[in-house]
Structure formats: C-alpha cells, structure tokens
C-alpha positions as CSV (number, residue, x, y, z in Angstrom):
1,X,91.8,117.8,111.2
2,X,88.7,117.0,113.2
3,X,89.3,115.2,116.5
4,X,87.1,112.2,115.5
5,X,89.3,111.6,112.4
6,X,92.2,110.2,114.4
7,X,93.0,108.3,117.6
8,X,95.8,108.2,120.2
9,X,97.5,105.4,122.1
10,X,99.4,106.3,125.2
11,X,101.9,103.7,126.7
12,X,103.0,104.7,130.2
13,X,105.9,102.4,130.6
14,X,108.6,102.0,133.2
15,X,111.5,103.2,131.0
16,X,109.7,105.4,128.5
17,X,106.3,106.9,127.7
18,X,105.1,106.7,124.1
19,X,102.2,108.6,122.4
20,X,101.2,107.5,118.9
21,X,98.6,109.4,116.8
22,X,97.0,107.5,113.9
23,X,93.9,106.9,111.8
24,X,92.5,104.3,109.5
25,X,93.0,104.8,105.8
26,X,90.6,103.9,103.0
27,X,91.9,100.3,102.9
28,X,91.3,99.8,106.6
29,X,95.0,99.9,107.5
30,X,96.6,102.1,110.1
31,X,98.3,105.3,109.1
32,X,100.5,106.7,111.8
33,X,100.4,110.6,111.8
34,X,102.9,111.2,114.7
35,X,105.0,109.7,117.5
36,X,106.2,111.2,120.7
37,X,108.5,109.5,123.3
38,X,109.8,110.7,126.6
39,X,111.9,109.1,129.4
40,X,109.6,107.7,132.1
41,X,110.7,109.2,135.4
42,X,107.8,108.4,137.8
43,X,106.9,104.8,137.1
44,X,108.4,101.7,138.7
45,X,107.6,98.2,137.6
46,X,104.5,99.5,135.7
47,X,103.1,101.4,138.7
48,X,103.1,105.2,139.1
49,X,105.2,106.1,142.2
50,X,105.7,109.8,141.5
51,X,102.7,111.7,140.2
52,X,104.4,115.0,139.2
53,X,107.2,113.3,137.3
54,X,104.8,111.1,135.5
55,X,102.7,114.1,134.5
56,X,105.7,115.9,133.1
57,X,106.8,112.8,131.1
58,X,103.3,112.4,129.6
59,X,103.2,116.1,128.7
60,X,106.6,115.8,127.0
61,X,105.6,112.7,124.9
62,X,102.2,114.1,124.0
63,X,103.7,117.5,123.0
64,X,106.2,115.8,120.7
65,X,103.4,113.6,119.1
66,X,101.2,116.7,118.6
67,X,104.1,118.5,116.9
68,X,104.9,115.7,114.5
69,X,101.3,114.9,113.7
70,X,100.1,118.6,113.5
71,X,97.0,117.9,115.5
72,X,95.7,118.7,119.0
73,X,95.5,115.6,121.2
74,X,92.5,115.5,123.6
75,X,91.5,111.8,124.1
76,X,93.9,108.9,124.7
77,X,93.6,105.2,125.2
78,X,96.0,104.2,128.0
79,X,97.7,100.9,128.9
80,X,98.0,99.5,132.4
81,X,100.3,96.8,133.8
82,X,102.0,96.1,137.1
83,X,102.3,93.3,139.6
84,X,98.9,94.2,141.1
85,X,97.1,92.9,138.0
86,X,95.4,89.5,138.4
87,X,92.8,87.6,136.4
88,X,90.0,85.1,137.2
89,X,87.4,83.0,135.4
90,X,83.7,83.5,136.0
91,X,80.4,82.2,134.6
92,X,77.1,84.2,134.7
93,X,73.8,84.4,132.9
94,X,70.7,86.5,132.3
95,X,67.1,85.6,131.6
96,X,65.8,87.5,128.6
97,X,62.4,89.2,128.9
98,X,61.5,88.9,125.2
99,X,62.7,85.5,124.0
100,X,60.8,85.9,120.7
101,X,63.2,88.7,119.8
102,X,66.7,87.8,118.7
103,X,69.7,88.4,120.9
104,X,71.3,91.8,120.4
105,X,74.5,93.6,121.6
106,X,72.4,95.2,124.3
107,X,71.8,91.7,125.8
108,X,75.6,91.1,125.7
109,X,76.3,94.4,127.4
110,X,73.6,93.7,130.1
111,X,75.4,90.4,130.9
112,X,78.8,92.1,131.0
113,X,77.4,94.8,133.3
114,X,76.1,92.1,135.6
115,X,79.6,90.5,135.8
116,X,81.0,94.0,136.6
117,X,79.0,94.0,139.8
118,X,81.0,91.1,141.2
119,X,82.4,91.8,144.7
120,X,86.2,92.0,144.6
121,X,88.8,92.0,147.3
122,X,89.1,95.4,149.2
123,X,90.9,98.0,147.1
124,X,90.4,96.1,143.8
125,X,88.5,97.1,140.7
126,X,87.5,95.2,137.5
127,X,89.4,96.5,134.4
128,X,88.1,94.1,131.7
129,X,85.2,91.6,131.4
130,X,86.2,89.5,128.4
131,X,83.6,86.9,127.1
132,X,85.0,83.5,126.1
133,X,82.2,81.2,125.1
134,X,78.4,81.7,125.2
135,X,75.6,79.3,125.9
136,X,72.0,80.0,124.7
137,X,69.4,77.8,126.5
138,X,70.8,74.3,126.1
139,X,73.2,75.0,123.2
140,X,76.8,75.6,124.2
141,X,80.2,76.5,122.6
142,X,78.7,79.6,120.8
143,X,81.2,82.2,119.7
144,X,78.7,84.8,118.5
145,X,75.2,84.7,120.0
146,X,73.9,87.9,118.4
147,X,71.0,87.2,116.1
148,X,70.0,83.9,117.8
149,X,66.8,83.3,119.7
150,X,66.7,82.1,123.3
151,X,65.5,82.8,126.8
152,X,68.7,82.1,128.9
153,X,71.9,83.7,127.8
154,X,75.0,82.4,129.6
155,X,78.7,83.0,129.1
156,X,82.2,82.2,130.6
157,X,84.2,85.3,131.2
158,X,87.9,86.2,131.7
159,X,87.9,88.9,134.3
160,X,91.0,91.2,134.7
161,X,91.3,92.9,138.1
162,X,93.7,95.6,139.3
163,X,94.3,97.7,142.4
164,X,92.0,100.7,142.6
165,X,94.7,103.0,143.8
166,X,97.0,102.2,140.9
167,X,94.2,102.8,138.4
168,X,93.2,106.1,140.0
169,X,96.8,107.3,139.9
170,X,97.1,106.6,136.2
171,X,93.8,108.4,135.6
172,X,94.9,111.4,137.6
173,X,98.2,111.7,135.7
174,X,96.4,111.6,132.4
175,X,93.8,114.1,133.6
176,X,96.3,116.6,135.0
177,X,98.4,116.3,131.8
178,X,95.4,118.0,130.1
179,X,94.0,114.8,128.5
180,X,90.8,112.8,128.7
181,X,91.2,109.0,129.2
182,X,89.1,107.3,126.5
183,X,89.7,103.8,127.8
184,X,92.1,101.8,130.0
185,X,93.4,98.6,128.5
186,X,95.6,95.8,129.9
187,X,99.0,96.1,128.1
188,X,99.4,92.5,127.0
189,X,96.0,92.6,125.3
190,X,97.1,95.8,123.5
191,X,100.4,94.2,122.4
192,X,98.6,91.1,121.2
193,X,96.5,93.3,118.9
194,X,99.6,94.7,117.3
195,X,101.7,91.5,116.8
196,X,99.5,88.4,116.8
197,X,97.7,87.1,113.7
198,X,94.2,85.5,113.8
199,X,95.7,82.2,112.8
200,X,98.0,82.2,115.8
201,X,95.2,83.1,118.2
202,X,93.2,80.2,116.8
203,X,96.0,77.7,116.9
204,X,97.1,78.7,120.5
205,X,99.8,81.2,121.3
206,X,101.3,83.0,124.2
207,X,102.5,86.6,123.8
208,X,105.4,87.5,126.2
209,X,105.9,91.3,126.3
210,X,109.2,92.0,128.0
211,X,109.1,95.7,129.0
212,X,111.4,97.7,131.2
213,X,109.8,97.0,134.5
214,X,107.4,94.1,133.9
215,X,106.9,91.1,131.6
216,X,103.3,90.8,130.5
217,X,101.7,87.5,129.3
218,X,98.5,86.8,127.4
219,X,97.5,83.3,126.2
220,X,95.0,82.7,123.4
221,X,93.4,79.5,122.1
222,X,90.6,79.1,119.6
223,X,90.5,82.9,119.2
224,X,89.6,83.2,122.9
225,X,91.7,84.9,125.6
226,X,92.5,82.2,128.1
227,X,95.0,83.6,130.6
228,X,96.7,86.9,131.4
229,X,99.2,87.9,134.0
230,X,102.0,90.4,134.8
231,X,105.5,89.3,136.1
232,X,107.1,92.1,138.1
233,X,110.5,91.7,136.3
234,X,111.7,93.1,133.0
235,X,114.7,94.5,131.1
236,X,115.4,97.0,134.0
237,X,116.5,94.2,136.4
238,X,118.9,92.9,133.8
239,X,120.5,96.4,133.6
240,X,120.7,96.4,137.4
241,X,122.5,93.1,137.4
242,X,125.0,94.3,134.8
243,X,125.7,97.4,136.8
244,X,126.4,95.5,140.0
245,X,128.2,92.6,138.3
246,X,130.5,94.8,136.3
247,X,130.8,97.7,138.8
248,X,129.8,100.3,136.3
249,X,127.2,103.1,136.2
250,X,123.6,102.5,135.0
251,X,124.0,104.4,131.7
252,X,127.0,102.3,130.7
253,X,125.2,99.1,131.8
254,X,122.2,99.9,129.7
255,X,124.4,100.5,126.6
256,X,126.2,97.3,127.2
257,X,123.0,95.3,127.4
258,X,121.5,96.9,124.3
259,X,124.6,96.8,122.1
260,X,126.4,93.6,123.3
261,X,124.1,91.7,125.6
262,X,123.4,88.0,124.7
263,X,121.1,85.5,126.3
264,X,123.4,82.5,125.4
265,X,127.0,82.7,126.8
266,X,128.1,79.6,124.8
267,X,127.8,81.7,121.6
268,X,130.3,84.3,122.9
269,X,134.1,84.1,122.6
270,X,136.3,84.3,125.7
271,X,138.7,86.6,123.8
272,X,136.2,89.3,123.0
273,X,136.2,92.4,125.2
274,X,134.5,95.7,125.3
275,X,136.0,98.8,126.9
276,X,134.1,101.0,129.3
277,X,135.4,104.6,129.9
278,X,136.6,105.2,133.5
279,X,135.1,107.9,135.7
280,X,136.9,111.2,136.4
281,X,140.3,110.2,135.2
282,X,140.1,106.6,136.4
283,X,141.5,103.9,134.0
284,X,139.2,102.4,131.4
285,X,137.6,99.0,132.3
286,X,137.6,96.0,130.0
287,X,134.6,93.6,130.2
288,X,134.5,90.2,128.6
289,X,131.4,89.7,126.4
290,X,131.2,86.1,127.7
291,X,131.0,87.4,131.3
292,X,128.4,89.9,130.2
293,X,126.3,87.2,128.6
294,X,126.5,85.0,131.7
295,X,125.1,87.9,133.8
296,X,122.3,88.5,131.3
297,X,121.5,84.9,130.8
298,X,121.1,84.2,134.5
299,X,118.4,86.8,134.8
300,X,116.7,86.1,131.5
301,X,116.5,82.4,132.5
302,X,114.8,83.4,135.7
303,X,112.2,85.5,133.8
304,X,111.6,82.7,131.3
305,X,111.1,80.2,134.1
306,X,108.4,82.4,135.5
307,X,106.8,82.5,132.1
308,X,107.0,78.7,132.1
309,X,105.2,78.6,135.4
310,X,102.3,80.6,134.0
311,X,102.1,78.4,130.9
312,X,101.8,75.4,133.2
313,X,99.2,77.1,135.3
314,X,97.1,77.6,132.1
315,X,97.7,74.0,131.1
316,X,99.7,74.7,127.9
317,X,101.5,71.3,128.1
318,X,98.2,69.4,127.9
319,X,97.2,68.1,124.5
320,X,93.8,69.9,124.4
321,X,95.3,73.2,125.5
322,X,98.6,72.9,123.6
323,X,99.9,76.2,122.1
324,X,100.5,75.1,118.5
325,X,101.8,78.6,117.5
326,X,104.2,78.7,120.5
327,X,105.4,82.0,121.9
328,X,105.7,85.5,120.4
329,X,108.3,87.6,122.2
330,X,107.8,91.4,122.0
331,X,108.6,94.5,124.0
332,X,112.0,96.3,124.2
333,X,113.5,93.3,126.1
334,X,113.0,91.0,123.1
335,X,115.7,92.9,121.2
336,X,118.3,90.9,123.2
337,X,120.5,88.7,121.0
338,X,119.8,85.0,121.0
339,X,116.7,85.4,123.2
340,X,114.7,83.2,120.8
341,X,117.1,80.3,121.2
342,X,117.0,80.5,125.0
343,X,113.2,80.8,125.0
344,X,112.9,77.7,122.8
345,X,115.2,75.7,125.1
346,X,113.6,76.9,128.4
347,X,109.9,76.6,127.5
348,X,110.0,73.8,124.8
349,X,107.9,76.0,122.5
350,X,108.9,77.5,119.2
351,X,109.1,81.3,119.4
352,X,109.4,84.3,117.2
353,X,109.9,88.0,117.7
354,X,106.7,90.0,117.2
355,X,107.4,93.2,115.3
356,X,105.0,96.1,115.9
357,X,104.6,97.6,112.5
358,X,102.8,94.7,110.7
359,X,99.5,96.6,110.5
360,X,101.1,100.0,109.9
361,X,101.2,101.2,106.2
362,X,103.4,104.2,106.2
363,X,106.4,103.2,108.3
364,X,108.9,103.5,105.4
365,X,111.8,104.3,107.7
366,X,111.1,101.2,109.8
367,X,111.1,103.5,112.9
368,X,108.1,101.7,114.4
369,X,109.4,98.2,113.6
370,X,111.0,97.8,116.9
371,X,109.0,95.5,119.3
372,X,109.3,98.2,122.0
373,X,106.4,100.0,120.1
374,X,104.1,97.0,120.2
375,X,102.1,98.2,123.2
376,X,101.7,101.8,122.0
377,X,100.5,100.6,118.5
378,X,98.2,98.1,120.1
379,X,96.6,100.9,122.2
380,X,96.2,103.0,119.1
381,X,94.4,100.1,117.4
382,X,92.1,99.7,120.5
383,X,91.3,103.4,120.3
384,X,90.4,103.1,116.6
385,X,88.1,100.2,117.5
386,X,86.4,102.3,120.1
387,X,85.8,105.1,117.6
388,X,84.5,102.6,115.0
389,X,82.1,101.2,117.5
390,X,80.8,104.6,118.4
391,X,80.1,105.3,114.7
392,X,78.4,101.9,114.2
393,X,75.0,102.7,115.9
394,X,74.3,105.4,113.3
395,X,74.8,102.8,110.5
396,X,72.5,100.3,112.2
397,X,69.8,102.9,112.5
398,X,70.1,103.9,108.8
399,X,69.9,100.2,107.7
400,X,66.9,99.5,110.0
401,X,65.1,102.5,108.4
402,X,65.7,101.1,105.0
403,X,64.5,97.7,106.1
404,X,61.3,99.3,107.3
405,X,60.7,101.1,104.0
406,X,61.7,98.3,101.7
407,X,61.2,94.9,103.1
408,X,62.0,92.9,99.9
409,X,64.3,90.0,100.4
410,X,66.6,91.3,97.7
411,X,67.2,94.6,99.4
412,X,67.8,93.1,102.8
413,X,70.3,90.6,101.5
414,X,72.2,93.3,99.6
415,X,72.5,95.5,102.7
416,X,73.6,92.7,104.9
417,X,76.4,91.8,102.4
418,X,77.8,95.4,102.5
419,X,81.1,95.6,104.4
420,X,81.8,99.2,103.7
421,X,80.7,102.1,105.9
422,X,78.1,104.2,104.1
423,X,77.0,107.7,104.7
424,X,73.3,108.4,105.3
425,X,73.1,110.2,101.9
426,X,74.6,107.2,100.1
427,X,72.2,104.8,101.7
428,X,69.2,107.0,100.9
429,X,70.4,107.4,97.3
430,X,70.8,103.6,96.9
431,X,67.3,103.1,98.4
432,X,65.8,105.7,96.0
433,X,67.5,104.0,93.0
434,X,66.0,100.6,94.0
435,X,62.5,102.2,94.1
436,X,63.0,103.7,90.7
437,X,64.1,100.4,89.3
438,X,61.1,98.7,90.8
439,X,58.8,101.4,89.3
440,X,60.3,101.0,85.9
441,X,59.8,97.2,86.0
442,X,56.1,97.7,87.0
443,X,55.6,100.2,84.2
444,X,57.1,97.7,81.7
445,X,54.7,95.0,82.8
446,X,51.7,97.4,82.5
447,X,52.9,98.4,79.0
448,X,53.2,94.7,78.0
449,X,49.6,93.9,79.3
450,X,48.2,97.0,77.5
451,X,49.9,96.0,74.3
452,X,48.6,92.4,74.6
453,X,45.0,93.6,74.8
454,X,45.4,96.0,71.9
455,X,46.6,93.1,69.7
456,X,43.6,90.9,70.8
457,X,41.2,93.6,69.8
C-alpha cells in the first residue's frame, strides 16, 4: 500500500500512547486499518518529562499499529496538551494588491502568516491560528470570503499558544522514534472532530476531554471555535486520591476506579463492599463502595468546578453565548459511572458521553467505541484532511485548464457542481465528450440548413 493512501494519528497521552492507521473509503467514511497502544511512561500531565521513555513508548505503539495494519508508518499527526497551553483573541487585516481579482485561499494564508508573526511571551510559540469571522471592506460577519471581491480583508482569530520547550520535546521524541511529524494539533480540537456534530457546533457546545493527566476544553458556537484551554488535572489524580484514601497500591486503585468508581455517592449502598487482596500475606482489605464514591466525587467535583470557571470566562451563561447543545464528555475519564448526572448538576448544562467511533465504518467489535480513543481518531481525521488538502491543488489546476479551453456557462456550472474527486484522465475525457457533443449539434444545424436550401430550389 502506498504511503499516500493512508494516514496516522498519534496520541501521546499521560497514561497511554495510541497510534491509529486509517484511510477514507469510497463513501468518504473512515476505515481504520490498525491500532497500536502502549503504556505512557515518560509523560506527566500532558508534558514530556522523560525523553527516552517516551520514545520507547511511541515505538511500541507504532510497531503494534504497523503490525495490525500491515503498512510501514512514516508520517504522523501528533496531539499536544498540557498546562502550558493558552489561547487569545486577535484581529488583523491585509490590503490586497489586486482588488479586481476575487479573494483566494492564498489571501487567507497570507493573513494567517501575518498573525503568526505576532510577538509572544519569551519561550512561547504559536500552535494554531484559527479564523473565526471575516470582514471584507465594510461587510462583516462573513464565514467564507473566498470568491468575493474586496480591497481590505480582515478577520478575528483564535490563537493557540504553547511553550516552545514542550513543543520541541514532542517533536524530538517523534523524530527519534523514526517518524516524521506531519502536523501538531491541539488535542481538544482533535477530540471535537471525532465526537461533535455540525449541529452541536452551530447550536453551541463545550467538549470536555477528561484524560489521564489533563482535562481539555474546547467551546464552539455558530460553527466557530470560541475558547480553548487545558486544566492540569485528569483521571490520574482521582486514582492518586483513591490510593491515599484507601491505603492501597496504585494498580488496585486504578482497577477500583475503573470497575467500581462512581461520581454520585448517594447512588451507592452502605452495605456494598469490594475486597482488595493484601500484600505479601497480609489480610485482605474491604472497601465500601460508598466510601470509594465519596473519594471519587470530591475530586470530580473539583475538576467540574474548573470547567464551570472556563465556561463563565467564555460567557456561556449569557443569552447570546448560551451553549444550547450543552456539554459533551469524552476521554477515558468520562467512563466513570454517573458522571453525566454530576456534570448536569454542577454546570447546569445538559451533557452526553461522546463516543469516538461515530465516523468509523469498520469497528464491528466496538473496540474503538470507548471515549478514550476520541483524541487518536480525531488526529487521524486531521491527518486525512491534510492529505486531502494537498491533493486539492491538482484538481483546481485541472478544472482551471478546462475553464480556459471551454468557457461555456454550461460546462463551468457542471464542473462547479461536481463534489467527487476526478482524475486528470476522467476530466479530459469529460471535456472531449462535451466537445464531440457540440460538434455533433453544429453538424446537425448545418445539415438542416443545407436541406432547407435544397427544398427551396
């Protein structure tokens, strides 16, 4: 299989590293070819703190993905998170040299590149420049300016910034694992691609991705990214609380959280206990599920209060900015029982669990359904978008060539209405067919005229 036929998403998380190989099928859906997972040993709260261990974990996950997919992985789209991530709003504009020509993607990229030259704090680097709304001359609230005419092109941007050192560490780990980093994407943006619908983004929604070391938030309204942030707490800190509160080892604490943890103590019975095996001949330990739920609930409430603070910072409780679609919970931490009920109570917004396989066609075993795969699948989708964008210029050149050769309104409208990707041979064949049809019509007219004059004579 050629390398350009598939894409790879690499999620470097605090608890695990996931590599997913996939491609787009004939219907435009995602077909997963292989998955690889490995325990993450060198990442703490989304930040690499041990280069060699992280490299080994990446190699293990990628090797497993290569084996299951039967392909050689070269390029990967990587996610980034961590408490060093921050975002800001910025407006900028450019004056176009040729206002008689319509606005193109090149003008948009020129404006983005200008924003990327912003001076950040020492040690910071811009990760994303995300356009929100455009303004062409005096006309504002434009979603898509390409094709319009104007002299001044202006836009509001959501700019995502991170620490240069953390970004460089991730890039080094990927490079030394024998891979090429195709792109670096903020993890909550990747997760949103995998679990949010277009309707939710339009109505207003907040995605809350509860990972092992961080909780990532992205807020959308009117199909525009409005706010992003990373909270430096996740499921790992809940495990630590259980370990300390119940005086057990971390392995048992994690199993307790996953199998019996609940976010609402009132729904647990006082008489229900679970037995933890003792260490080295020591007696077994019995732990009340209600006590366990109280420990879990205290920490989850703290995380949700931080989420609430971010929602207020955006203005989600104002009428114009209200999140009609509420909250979508995803990430491994969202598997916690009764989390939805606590989230509804704490934030006042309706919530649902975002499953990661909504856009995957071949997950018959439901292996990828778990929300813990949301970020990895979102990164795969981002990688597929990048590949499609790289293939797009060839299509534009082909169509422009046809426009130059055949400038009839009928041909132009037909080409503009085509949604499918055509090969150069197919386009040329269609063009030749149209010319043959036109020649046939002309011949028919000439025959009719000739016949008319023969009858007159």
